[in-house]
PDB file of N, CA, C and O in Angstrom:
ATOM      1  N   UNK A   1     -10.549  -7.781 -23.462  1.00  0.00           N
ATOM      2  CA  UNK A   1     -11.198  -7.237 -22.500  1.00  0.00           C
ATOM      3  C   UNK A   1     -10.640  -5.832 -22.069  1.00  0.00           C
ATOM      4  O   UNK A   1      -9.534  -5.618 -21.572  1.00  0.00           O
ATOM      5  N   UNK A   2     -11.401  -5.124 -22.292  1.00  0.00           N
ATOM      6  CA  UNK A   2     -11.033  -4.306 -20.296  1.00  0.00           C
ATOM      7  C   UNK A   2     -11.662  -3.994 -19.788  1.00  0.00           C
ATOM      8  O   UNK A   2     -12.842  -4.190 -20.079  1.00  0.00           O
ATOM      9  N   UNK A   3     -11.369  -3.441 -18.916  1.00  0.00           N
ATOM     10  CA  UNK A   3     -12.023  -3.058 -17.658  1.00  0.00           C
ATOM     11  C   UNK A   3     -12.655  -1.780 -17.845  1.00  0.00           C
ATOM     12  O   UNK A   3     -12.055  -0.900 -18.463  1.00  0.00           O
ATOM     13  N   UNK A   4     -13.951  -1.563 -17.315  1.00  0.00           N
ATOM     14  CA  UNK A   4     -14.121  -0.191 -16.577  1.00  0.00           C
ATOM     15  C   UNK A   4     -13.020   0.117 -15.478  1.00  0.00           C
ATOM     16  O   UNK A   4     -12.062  -0.555 -15.096  1.00  0.00           O
ATOM     17  N   UNK A   5     -13.600   1.668 -15.013  1.00  0.00           N
ATOM     18  CA  UNK A   5     -12.351   2.065 -13.687  1.00  0.00           C
ATOM     19  C   UNK A   5     -12.760   1.572 -12.995  1.00  0.00           C
ATOM     20  O   UNK A   5     -12.044   1.007 -12.169  1.00  0.00           O
ATOM     21  N   UNK A   6     -14.588   1.470 -12.897  1.00  0.00           N
ATOM     22  CA  UNK A   6     -15.254   0.908 -11.612  1.00  0.00           C
ATOM     23  C   UNK A   6     -14.448  -1.074 -11.354  1.00  0.00           C
ATOM     24  O   UNK A   6     -13.853  -1.543 -10.384  1.00  0.00           O
ATOM     25  N   UNK A   7     -14.774  -1.630 -12.519  1.00  0.00           N
ATOM     26  CA  UNK A   7     -14.344  -2.744 -12.330  1.00  0.00           C
ATOM     27  C   UNK A   7     -12.726  -2.858 -11.844  1.00  0.00           C
ATOM     28  O   UNK A   7     -12.143  -3.844 -11.394  1.00  0.00           O
ATOM     29  N   UNK A   8     -12.163  -1.366 -12.123  1.00  0.00           N
ATOM     30  CA  UNK A   8     -10.707  -2.397 -11.116  1.00  0.00           C
ATOM     31  C   UNK A   8     -10.785  -1.170 -10.303  1.00  0.00           C
ATOM     32  O   UNK A   8      -9.816  -1.029  -9.556  1.00  0.00           O
ATOM     33  N   UNK A   9     -11.303  -0.634 -10.271  1.00  0.00           N
ATOM     34  CA  UNK A   9     -11.889   0.157  -7.607  1.00  0.00           C
ATOM     35  C   UNK A   9     -12.086  -1.338  -7.491  1.00  0.00           C
ATOM     36  O   UNK A   9     -11.275  -1.889  -6.746  1.00  0.00           O
ATOM     37  N   UNK A  10     -13.168  -2.269  -8.182  1.00  0.00           N
ATOM     38  CA  UNK A  10     -14.194  -2.968  -7.507  1.00  0.00           C
ATOM     39  C   UNK A  10     -12.998  -4.175  -7.390  1.00  0.00           C
ATOM     40  O   UNK A  10     -13.125  -4.711  -6.289  1.00  0.00           O
ATOM     41  N   UNK A  11     -12.015  -4.706  -8.069  1.00  0.00           N
ATOM     42  CA  UNK A  11     -10.818  -5.668  -8.115  1.00  0.00           C
ATOM     43  C   UNK A  11      -9.711  -5.023  -7.101  1.00  0.00           C
ATOM     44  O   UNK A  11      -8.984  -5.739  -6.413  1.00  0.00           O
ATOM     45  N   UNK A  12      -9.667  -3.846  -7.083  1.00  0.00           N
ATOM     46  CA  UNK A  12      -8.636  -3.460  -5.980  1.00  0.00           C
ATOM     47  C   UNK A  12      -8.858  -3.559  -4.784  1.00  0.00           C
ATOM     48  O   UNK A  12      -7.985  -3.998  -4.034  1.00  0.00           O
ATOM     49  N   UNK A  13     -10.700  -2.979  -4.098  1.00  0.00           N
ATOM     50  CA  UNK A  13     -10.831  -2.848  -3.036  1.00  0.00           C
ATOM     51  C   UNK A  13     -11.261  -4.957  -2.694  1.00  0.00           C
ATOM     52  O   UNK A  13     -11.281  -5.740  -1.745  1.00  0.00           O
ATOM     53  N   UNK A  14     -11.452  -4.961  -3.814  1.00  0.00           N
ATOM     54  CA  UNK A  14     -12.664  -6.453  -3.336  1.00  0.00           C
ATOM     55  C   UNK A  14     -11.349  -7.685  -2.768  1.00  0.00           C
ATOM     56  O   UNK A  14     -11.542  -8.692  -2.087  1.00  0.00           O
ATOM     57  N   UNK A  15     -10.022  -7.164  -3.332  1.00  0.00           N
ATOM     58  CA  UNK A  15      -8.588  -8.721  -3.623  1.00  0.00           C
ATOM     59  C   UNK A  15      -9.013  -8.790  -1.955  1.00  0.00           C
ATOM     60  O   UNK A  15      -9.642  -8.099  -1.154  1.00  0.00           O
ATOM     61  N   UNK A  16      -8.327  -9.950  -1.966  1.00  0.00           N
ATOM     62  CA  UNK A  16      -7.864 -10.592  -0.908  1.00  0.00           C
ATOM     63  C   UNK A  16      -6.329 -10.064  -0.267  1.00  0.00           C
ATOM     64  O   UNK A  16      -5.943  -9.894   0.890  1.00  0.00           O
ATOM     65  N   UNK A  17      -5.568  -9.873  -1.803  1.00  0.00           N
ATOM     66  CA  UNK A  17      -4.478  -9.595  -1.691  1.00  0.00           C
ATOM     67  C   UNK A  17      -4.176  -8.425  -1.721  1.00  0.00           C
ATOM     68  O   UNK A  17      -4.396  -7.595  -2.603  1.00  0.00           O
ATOM     69  N   UNK A  18      -3.448  -8.281  -0.360  1.00  0.00           N
ATOM     70  CA  UNK A  18      -3.200  -7.008   0.807  1.00  0.00           C
ATOM     71  C   UNK A  18      -2.079  -5.994  -0.681  1.00  0.00           C
ATOM     72  O   UNK A  18      -1.048  -6.376  -1.234  1.00  0.00           O
ATOM     73  N   UNK A  19      -2.589  -5.153  -0.812  1.00  0.00           N
ATOM     74  CA  UNK A  19      -2.411  -3.785  -1.544  1.00  0.00           C
ATOM     75  C   UNK A  19      -1.967  -2.349  -1.085  1.00  0.00           C
ATOM     76  O   UNK A  19      -2.610  -1.660  -0.295  1.00  0.00           O
ATOM     77  N   UNK A  20      -0.184  -1.803  -1.986  1.00  0.00           N
ATOM     78  CA  UNK A  20      -0.299  -0.788  -1.348  1.00  0.00           C
ATOM     79  C   UNK A  20       0.363   0.232  -2.594  1.00  0.00           C
ATOM     80  O   UNK A  20       1.327  -0.274  -3.168  1.00  0.00           O
ATOM     81  N   UNK A  21       0.006   1.418  -3.004  1.00  0.00           N
ATOM     82  CA  UNK A  21       0.722   1.723  -3.351  1.00  0.00           C
ATOM     83  C   UNK A  21       1.764   2.819  -2.824  1.00  0.00           C
ATOM     84  O   UNK A  21       1.171   3.424  -1.931  1.00  0.00           O
ATOM     85  N   UNK A  22       2.739   3.217  -2.939  1.00  0.00           N
ATOM     86  CA  UNK A  22       3.621   4.167  -2.267  1.00  0.00           C
ATOM     87  C   UNK A  22       4.300   5.290  -3.433  1.00  0.00           C
ATOM     88  O   UNK A  22       4.490   4.954  -4.602  1.00  0.00           O
ATOM     89  N   UNK A  23       4.602   6.575  -2.936  1.00  0.00           N
ATOM     90  CA  UNK A  23       5.227   7.451  -3.970  1.00  0.00           C
ATOM     91  C   UNK A  23       6.931   7.719  -3.558  1.00  0.00           C
ATOM     92  O   UNK A  23       7.406   7.281  -2.510  1.00  0.00           O
ATOM     93  N   UNK A  24       7.553   8.329  -4.341  1.00  0.00           N
ATOM     94  CA  UNK A  24       8.433   8.090  -3.971  1.00  0.00           C
ATOM     95  C   UNK A  24       9.164   9.025  -2.341  1.00  0.00           C
ATOM     96  O   UNK A  24      10.264   8.840  -1.819  1.00  0.00           O
ATOM     97  N   UNK A  25       8.284   9.796  -2.003  1.00  0.00           N
ATOM     98  CA  UNK A  25       8.819   9.873  -1.342  1.00  0.00           C
ATOM     99  C   UNK A  25       8.047   9.384   0.359  1.00  0.00           C
ATOM    100  O   UNK A  25       7.941  10.099   1.356  1.00  0.00           O
ATOM    101  N   UNK A  26       7.534   7.679   0.140  1.00  0.00           N
ATOM    102  CA  UNK A  26       8.208   6.650   0.382  1.00  0.00           C
ATOM    103  C   UNK A  26       6.523   6.691   0.971  1.00  0.00           C
ATOM    104  O   UNK A  26       5.948   5.603   1.008  1.00  0.00           O
ATOM    105  N   UNK A  27       5.837   7.798   1.372  1.00  0.00           N
ATOM    106  CA  UNK A  27       3.850   7.338   2.107  1.00  0.00           C
ATOM    107  C   UNK A  27       3.058   7.362   1.460  1.00  0.00           C
ATOM    108  O   UNK A  27       2.654   8.057   0.528  1.00  0.00           O
ATOM    109  N   UNK A  28       2.684   6.218   2.172  1.00  0.00           N
ATOM    110  CA  UNK A  28       1.748   5.578   1.457  1.00  0.00           C
ATOM    111  C   UNK A  28       0.317   6.891   0.334  1.00  0.00           C
ATOM    112  O   UNK A  28      -0.396   7.734   0.878  1.00  0.00           O
ATOM    113  N   UNK A  29       0.342   6.684  -0.723  1.00  0.00           N
ATOM    114  CA  UNK A  29      -0.768   6.774  -1.858  1.00  0.00           C
ATOM    115  C   UNK A  29      -1.842   6.556  -1.819  1.00  0.00           C
ATOM    116  O   UNK A  29      -2.663   7.357  -2.264  1.00  0.00           O
ATOM    117  N   UNK A  30      -2.185   5.394  -1.271  1.00  0.00           N
ATOM    118  CA  UNK A  30      -3.272   4.246  -2.045  1.00  0.00           C
ATOM    119  C   UNK A  30      -3.017   2.339  -1.622  1.00  0.00           C
ATOM    120  O   UNK A  30      -2.476   1.453  -2.284  1.00  0.00           O
ATOM    121  N   UNK A  31      -3.718   2.307  -0.185  1.00  0.00           N
ATOM    122  CA  UNK A  31      -3.498   1.282   0.121  1.00  0.00           C
ATOM    123  C   UNK A  31      -5.229   0.175   0.048  1.00  0.00           C
ATOM    124  O   UNK A  31      -6.283   0.809  -0.017  1.00  0.00           O
ATOM    125  N   UNK A  32      -5.277  -1.324   0.070  1.00  0.00           N
ATOM    126  CA  UNK A  32      -6.737  -1.484  -0.185  1.00  0.00           C
ATOM    127  C   UNK A  32      -7.524  -2.251   0.594  1.00  0.00           C
ATOM    128  O   UNK A  32      -7.010  -1.853   1.640  1.00  0.00           O
ATOM    129  N   UNK A  33      -8.508  -3.175   1.042  1.00  0.00           N
ATOM    130  CA  UNK A  33      -8.716  -3.052   2.084  1.00  0.00           C
ATOM    131  C   UNK A  33      -7.825  -3.945   3.000  1.00  0.00           C
ATOM    132  O   UNK A  33      -7.301  -3.640   4.072  1.00  0.00           O
ATOM    133  N   UNK A  34      -7.784  -5.079   2.343  1.00  0.00           N
ATOM    134  CA  UNK A  34      -7.470  -5.612   3.106  1.00  0.00           C
ATOM    135  C   UNK A  34      -5.678  -5.707   2.987  1.00  0.00           C
ATOM    136  O   UNK A  34      -5.144  -6.755   3.351  1.00  0.00           O
ATOM    137  N   UNK A  35      -4.830  -4.573   2.468  1.00  0.00           N
ATOM    138  CA  UNK A  35      -3.961  -4.079   2.920  1.00  0.00           C
ATOM    139  C   UNK A  35      -4.266  -3.575   4.900  1.00  0.00           C
ATOM    140  O   UNK A  35      -3.778  -4.264   5.796  1.00  0.00           O
ATOM    141  N   UNK A  36      -5.047  -2.424   5.165  1.00  0.00           N
ATOM    142  CA  UNK A  36      -5.494  -1.717   5.982  1.00  0.00           C
ATOM    143  C   UNK A  36      -6.050  -2.581   6.861  1.00  0.00           C
ATOM    144  O   UNK A  36      -6.102  -2.247   8.044  1.00  0.00           O
ATOM    145  N   UNK A  37      -6.706  -4.196   6.322  1.00  0.00           N
ATOM    146  CA  UNK A  37      -6.791  -4.897   7.487  1.00  0.00           C
ATOM    147  C   UNK A  37      -5.639  -5.224   8.489  1.00  0.00           C
ATOM    148  O   UNK A  37      -5.437  -4.970   9.676  1.00  0.00           O
ATOM    149  N   UNK A  38      -4.937  -5.927   7.459  1.00  0.00           N
ATOM    150  CA  UNK A  38      -3.193  -7.130   7.646  1.00  0.00           C
ATOM    151  C   UNK A  38      -2.729  -5.837   8.725  1.00  0.00           C
ATOM    152  O   UNK A  38      -2.395  -6.404   9.766  1.00  0.00           O
ATOM    153  N   UNK A  39      -2.579  -4.374   8.891  1.00  0.00           N
ATOM    154  CA  UNK A  39      -2.174  -3.749   9.247  1.00  0.00           C
ATOM    155  C   UNK A  39      -2.899  -3.068  10.382  1.00  0.00           C
ATOM    156  O   UNK A  39      -2.183  -2.614  11.276  1.00  0.00           O
ATOM    157  N   UNK A  40      -3.944  -2.954  10.468  1.00  0.00           N
ATOM    158  CA  UNK A  40      -5.220  -2.245  11.983  1.00  0.00           C
ATOM    159  C   UNK A  40      -4.800  -1.395  11.253  1.00  0.00           C
ATOM    160  O   UNK A  40      -3.601  -1.583  11.460  1.00  0.00           O
ATOM    161  N   UNK A  41      -4.839  -0.484  10.452  1.00  0.00           N
ATOM    162  CA  UNK A  41      -5.145   1.012  10.280  1.00  0.00           C
ATOM    163  C   UNK A  41      -6.494   1.509   8.632  1.00  0.00           C
ATOM    164  O   UNK A  41      -7.081   0.920   7.724  1.00  0.00           O
ATOM    165  N   UNK A  42      -6.374   2.588   9.046  1.00  0.00           N
ATOM    166  CA  UNK A  42      -7.477   2.573   8.019  1.00  0.00           C
ATOM    167  C   UNK A  42      -7.003   3.394   6.915  1.00  0.00           C
ATOM    168  O   UNK A  42      -6.369   4.359   7.342  1.00  0.00           O
ATOM    169  N   UNK A  43      -7.088   3.353   5.619  1.00  0.00           N
ATOM    170  CA  UNK A  43      -6.207   4.265   3.920  1.00  0.00           C
ATOM    171  C   UNK A  43      -5.912   5.777   5.116  1.00  0.00           C
ATOM    172  O   UNK A  43      -4.820   5.725   5.681  1.00  0.00           O
ATOM    173  N   UNK A  44      -6.738   6.923   5.446  1.00  0.00           N
ATOM    174  CA  UNK A  44      -6.564   7.610   5.626  1.00  0.00           C
ATOM    175  C   UNK A  44      -5.712   7.867   6.719  1.00  0.00           C
ATOM    176  O   UNK A  44      -5.279   9.019   6.759  1.00  0.00           O
ATOM    177  N   UNK A  45      -5.313   7.007   7.730  1.00  0.00           N
ATOM    178  CA  UNK A  45      -4.331   6.483   8.886  1.00  0.00           C
ATOM    179  C   UNK A  45      -2.756   6.591   7.665  1.00  0.00           C
ATOM    180  O   UNK A  45      -1.792   7.347   7.548  1.00  0.00           O
ATOM    181  N   UNK A  46      -3.345   5.185   6.871  1.00  0.00           N
ATOM    182  CA  UNK A  46      -1.490   4.770   6.641  1.00  0.00           C
ATOM    183  C   UNK A  46      -1.222   6.049   5.572  1.00  0.00           C
ATOM    184  O   UNK A  46      -0.133   5.972   5.002  1.00  0.00           O
ATOM    185  N   UNK A  47      -2.123   7.310   5.186  1.00  0.00           N
ATOM    186  CA  UNK A  47      -1.658   8.207   4.083  1.00  0.00           C
ATOM    187  C   UNK A  47      -0.384   8.801   4.570  1.00  0.00           C
ATOM    188  O   UNK A  47       0.548   9.324   3.961  1.00  0.00           O
ATOM    189  N   UNK A  48      -0.769   8.399   6.844  1.00  0.00           N
ATOM    190  CA  UNK A  48       0.393   9.559   7.582  1.00  0.00           C
ATOM    191  C   UNK A  48       0.829   9.618   7.265  1.00  0.00           C
ATOM    192  O   UNK A  48       1.309  10.677   6.861  1.00  0.00           O
ATOM    193  N   UNK A  49       1.259   8.334   7.027  1.00  0.00           N
ATOM    194  CA  UNK A  49       2.808   7.490   7.413  1.00  0.00           C
ATOM    195  C   UNK A  49       3.303   6.678   6.922  1.00  0.00           C
ATOM    196  O   UNK A  49       2.790   5.754   6.291  1.00  0.00           O
ATOM    197  N   UNK A  50       4.620   6.934   7.174  1.00  0.00           N
ATOM    198  CA  UNK A  50       5.361   6.135   5.634  1.00  0.00           C
ATOM    199  C   UNK A  50       5.262   4.911   5.424  1.00  0.00           C
ATOM    200  O   UNK A  50       4.777   4.358   6.411  1.00  0.00           O
ATOM    201  N   UNK A  51       5.535   4.088   4.448  1.00  0.00           N
ATOM    202  CA  UNK A  51       5.842   2.178   5.196  1.00  0.00           C
ATOM    203  C   UNK A  51       6.606   2.037   5.356  1.00  0.00           C
ATOM    204  O   UNK A  51       6.851   0.890   4.980  1.00  0.00           O
ATOM    205  N   UNK A  52       8.139   2.859   6.107  1.00  0.00           N
ATOM    206  CA  UNK A  52       8.626   2.623   7.668  1.00  0.00           C
ATOM    207  C   UNK A  52       8.221   2.745   8.305  1.00  0.00           C
ATOM    208  O   UNK A  52       8.520   2.167   9.350  1.00  0.00           O
ATOM    209  N   UNK A  53       7.095   3.684   8.215  1.00  0.00           N
ATOM    210  CA  UNK A  53       6.756   3.557   9.417  1.00  0.00           C
ATOM    211  C   UNK A  53       6.540   2.143  10.311  1.00  0.00           C
ATOM    212  O   UNK A  53       7.000   2.007  11.445  1.00  0.00           O
ATOM    213  N   UNK A  54       5.614   0.924   9.470  1.00  0.00           N
ATOM    214  CA  UNK A  54       4.536   0.218   9.689  1.00  0.00           C
ATOM    215  C   UNK A  54       4.782  -1.216   8.937  1.00  0.00           C
ATOM    216  O   UNK A  54       4.050  -2.150   8.612  1.00  0.00           O
ATOM    217  N   UNK A  55       6.367  -0.886   8.807  1.00  0.00           N
ATOM    218  CA  UNK A  55       7.438  -1.877   8.650  1.00  0.00           C
ATOM    219  C   UNK A  55       8.388  -2.228   9.802  1.00  0.00           C
ATOM    220  O   UNK A  55       8.817  -1.545  10.732  1.00  0.00           O
ATOM    221  N   UNK A  56       8.608  -3.675   9.401  1.00  0.00           N
ATOM    222  CA  UNK A  56      10.043  -4.434  10.391  1.00  0.00           C
ATOM    223  C   UNK A  56      11.062  -3.446  10.133  1.00  0.00           C
ATOM    224  O   UNK A  56      11.209  -2.714   9.155  1.00  0.00           O
ATOM    225  N   UNK A  57      11.933  -3.594  11.493  1.00  0.00           N
ATOM    226  CA  UNK A  57      12.823  -2.195  11.021  1.00  0.00           C
ATOM    227  C   UNK A  57      13.441  -3.337  10.902  1.00  0.00           C
ATOM    228  O   UNK A  57      12.425  -4.017  10.756  1.00  0.00           O
ATOM    229  N   UNK A  58      14.507  -4.283  10.833  1.00  0.00           N
ATOM    230  CA  UNK A  58      15.459  -5.373  10.018  1.00  0.00           C
ATOM    231  C   UNK A  58      15.406  -5.713   8.648  1.00  0.00           C
ATOM    232  O   UNK A  58      16.155  -6.428   7.981  1.00  0.00           O
ATOM    233  N   UNK A  59      13.811  -4.713   8.166  1.00  0.00           N
ATOM    234  CA  UNK A  59      13.023  -5.485   6.735  1.00  0.00           C
ATOM    235  C   UNK A  59      14.084  -4.464   5.409  1.00  0.00           C
ATOM    236  O   UNK A  59      14.639  -4.854   4.382  1.00  0.00           O
ATOM    237  N   UNK A  60      13.952  -2.277   6.413  1.00  0.00           N
ATOM    238  CA  UNK A  60      13.496  -1.723   5.767  1.00  0.00           C
ATOM    239  C   UNK A  60      15.326  -1.595   5.014  1.00  0.00           C
ATOM    240  O   UNK A  60      15.360  -0.679   4.192  1.00  0.00           O
ATOM    241  N   UNK A  61      15.989  -1.944   5.090  1.00  0.00           N
ATOM    242  CA  UNK A  61      17.170  -1.610   4.228  1.00  0.00           C
ATOM    243  C   UNK A  61      17.204  -2.470   3.138  1.00  0.00           C
ATOM    244  O   UNK A  61      17.599  -2.053   2.049  1.00  0.00           O
ATOM    245  N   UNK A  62      16.807  -3.726   3.308  1.00  0.00           N
ATOM    246  CA  UNK A  62      16.489  -4.287   1.527  1.00  0.00           C
ATOM    247  C   UNK A  62      15.374  -4.005   0.833  1.00  0.00           C
ATOM    248  O   UNK A  62      15.338  -4.413  -0.328  1.00  0.00           O
ATOM    249  N   UNK A  63      14.050  -3.145   1.439  1.00  0.00           N
ATOM    250  CA  UNK A  63      13.213  -2.260   0.931  1.00  0.00           C
ATOM    251  C   UNK A  63      13.912  -0.667   0.434  1.00  0.00           C
ATOM    252  O   UNK A  63      13.443   0.064  -0.439  1.00  0.00           O
ATOM    253  N   UNK A  64      14.533  -0.536   0.853  1.00  0.00           N
ATOM    254  CA  UNK A  64      15.009   0.566   0.380  1.00  0.00           C
ATOM    255  C   UNK A  64      15.515   0.923  -1.290  1.00  0.00           C
ATOM    256  O   UNK A  64      15.629   1.945  -1.966  1.00  0.00           O
ATOM    257  N   UNK A  65      15.833  -1.196  -1.586  1.00  0.00           N
ATOM    258  CA  UNK A  65      16.779  -1.089  -2.629  1.00  0.00           C
ATOM    259  C   UNK A  65      15.409  -0.537  -3.853  1.00  0.00           C
ATOM    260  O   UNK A  65      15.558  -0.781  -5.050  1.00  0.00           O
ATOM    261  N   UNK A  66      14.854  -0.214  -3.627  1.00  0.00           N
ATOM    262  CA  UNK A  66      12.958  -0.423  -4.764  1.00  0.00           C
ATOM    263  C   UNK A  66      12.914   0.830  -5.299  1.00  0.00           C
ATOM    264  O   UNK A  66      12.628   1.289  -6.405  1.00  0.00           O
ATOM    265  N   UNK A  67      13.425   1.472  -3.781  1.00  0.00           N
ATOM    266  CA  UNK A  67      13.851   3.785  -3.887  1.00  0.00           C
ATOM    267  C   UNK A  67      14.570   3.816  -4.640  1.00  0.00           C
ATOM    268  O   UNK A  67      14.179   4.652  -5.454  1.00  0.00           O
ATOM    269  N   UNK A  68      15.924   3.203  -5.096  1.00  0.00           N
ATOM    270  CA  UNK A  68      17.241   3.623  -5.466  1.00  0.00           C
ATOM    271  C   UNK A  68      16.774   4.186  -6.753  1.00  0.00           C
ATOM    272  O   UNK A  68      16.103   3.275  -7.237  1.00  0.00           O
ATOM    273  N   UNK A  69      16.757   5.311  -7.675  1.00  0.00           N
ATOM    274  CA  UNK A  69      17.129   5.582  -8.827  1.00  0.00           C
ATOM    275  C   UNK A  69      18.002   5.254  -9.690  1.00  0.00           C
ATOM    276  O   UNK A  69      18.025   5.809 -10.788  1.00  0.00           O
TER     277      UNK A  69
END
């Protein structure tokens, strides 16, 4: 069974699991409610930031490997 666009959107936003999509320029593209709540920012505020801006500095080098092409 395929999910409709609305069902997919509802599942994304209502999930208790924090999720975010990040562009290759390291800026947030999308964040669900759980992610926003975890960080204390609105989605529009997060879209003005890079993931490095909200990540513990010691964790950044390891996370950067995900962006290596």
